[in-house]
C-alpha positions in Angstrom: 175.2 139.4 19.9 171.6 138.7 19.1 169.6 137.3 22.0 166.1 135.9 21.6 163.4 137.3 23.8 161.1 134.6 25.0 157.4 135.3 24.8 156.3 134.3 28.2 152.9 136.0 28.5 149.7 135.3 26.7 148.3 138.4 25.0 144.7 139.0 24.0 145.7 138.8 20.4 147.3 135.3 21.0 144.1 134.1 22.5 141.9 135.6 19.8 144.1 134.0 17.1 143.9 130.6 18.7 140.1 130.8 19.1 139.8 132.2 15.6 141.8 129.4 14.1 139.5 126.9 15.7 136.7 127.7 13.2 138.7 126.9 10.0 140.1 123.9 11.8 136.6 122.7 12.4 135.3 123.5 8.9 137.8 121.1 7.2 136.5 117.9 8.9 132.9 119.3 8.5 133.4 119.5 4.7 135.0 116.1 4.6 132.0 114.7 6.6 129.6 116.3 4.1 131.4 114.7 1.2 131.4 111.3 2.9 127.7 111.5 3.7 126.9 112.4 0.1 129.1 109.6 -1.2 127.7 107.1 1.3 124.1 108.0 0.5 124.8 107.7 -3.2 126.3 104.2 -2.7 123.4 103.0 -0.5 120.7 104.3 -2.9 122.4 103.0 -6.1 120.7 99.6 -5.7 117.2 101.2 -5.6 115.2 102.6 -8.5 117.3 105.0 -10.6 116.9 108.5 -9.4 118.9 111.7 -9.2 120.7 112.1 -5.9 120.3 115.8 -6.0 116.5 115.6 -6.0 116.1 112.7 -3.6 114.1 114.1 -0.6 116.1 112.3 2.0 119.4 113.4 0.5 118.1 117.0 0.3 117.1 116.9 3.9 120.4 115.6 5.1 122.3 118.1 2.9 120.2 121.0 4.1 120.9 120.0 7.7 124.6 119.5 7.1 125.0 123.1 5.8 122.7 124.6 8.5 124.1 126.8 11.2 123.3 124.2 13.9 125.4 121.6 12.2 128.3 123.9 11.7 128.2 125.0 15.4 128.1 121.3 16.4 131.3 120.7 14.3 132.9 123.8 15.8 132.1 123.2 19.5 134.8 120.6 20.2 137.5 122.7 18.6 136.3 125.8 20.4 136.4 124.0 23.7 139.9 122.8 22.9 141.2 126.3 22.0 139.6 127.8 25.1 141.2 125.1 27.2 144.6 125.8 25.7 144.1 129.5 26.4 143.4 128.5 30.0 146.5 126.4 30.1 148.6 129.3 28.8 147.1 131.6 31.4 148.0 129.0 34.1 151.5 128.9 32.7 151.8 132.7 32.9 150.7 132.6 36.5 153.6 130.2 37.2 151.7 126.9 37.5 152.8 123.7 35.9 150.6 122.8 33.0 151.9 119.3 32.3 150.3 116.7 32.6 146.9 117.4 34.3 145.7 120.6 32.6 146.7 119.4 29.2 145.1 116.0 29.9 141.9 117.7 31.0 141.8 119.7 27.8 142.2 116.6 25.8 139.4 114.8 27.7 137.1 117.8 27.4 137.7 117.8 23.6 136.9 114.1 23.4 133.7 114.4 25.5 132.6 117.4 23.5 133.3 115.7 20.2 131.3 112.6 21.3 128.4 114.7 22.5 128.3 116.7 19.3 128.3 113.5 17.2 125.5 112.1 19.3 123.5 115.4 18.9 124.1 115.4 15.2 122.9 111.9 14.8 119.8 112.6 16.9 119.0 115.8 14.9 119.3 113.9 11.6 117.0 111.2 12.9 114.4 113.8 13.9 114.3 115.5 10.5 110.7 115.8 9.3 110.8 113.4 6.4 109.2 110.1 5.9 111.9 109.1 3.4 114.6 109.1 6.1 112.9 106.3 8.0 112.7 103.9 5.1 
């Protein structure tokens, strides 16, 4: 008879896989956001004088910021907090504590707060880009 051995402890490799998976999980919405910003900026500027979107100074500033390390870290931060929270929940479970509902709810609230803060910081950083064309 084959019996299944339940994996009841959290190993270091499990934790590293979860934290490591948070980066690709954050890069997907980051790339979608970049495509949306590019498309939105193209639509908004189509009524103005004809110009190339690739050479527009405001578009170049926003694109340069979007692919900067600061912008990628801001996108990754909520997912990193969520994965670290889940690692904490699994460590609580390994110690014999109940993880439902409060620790899981706390991780979800932490993710939402971090996501909101990162969006606010991203908006503020884009507003503070050194370009006169962004304010027009």
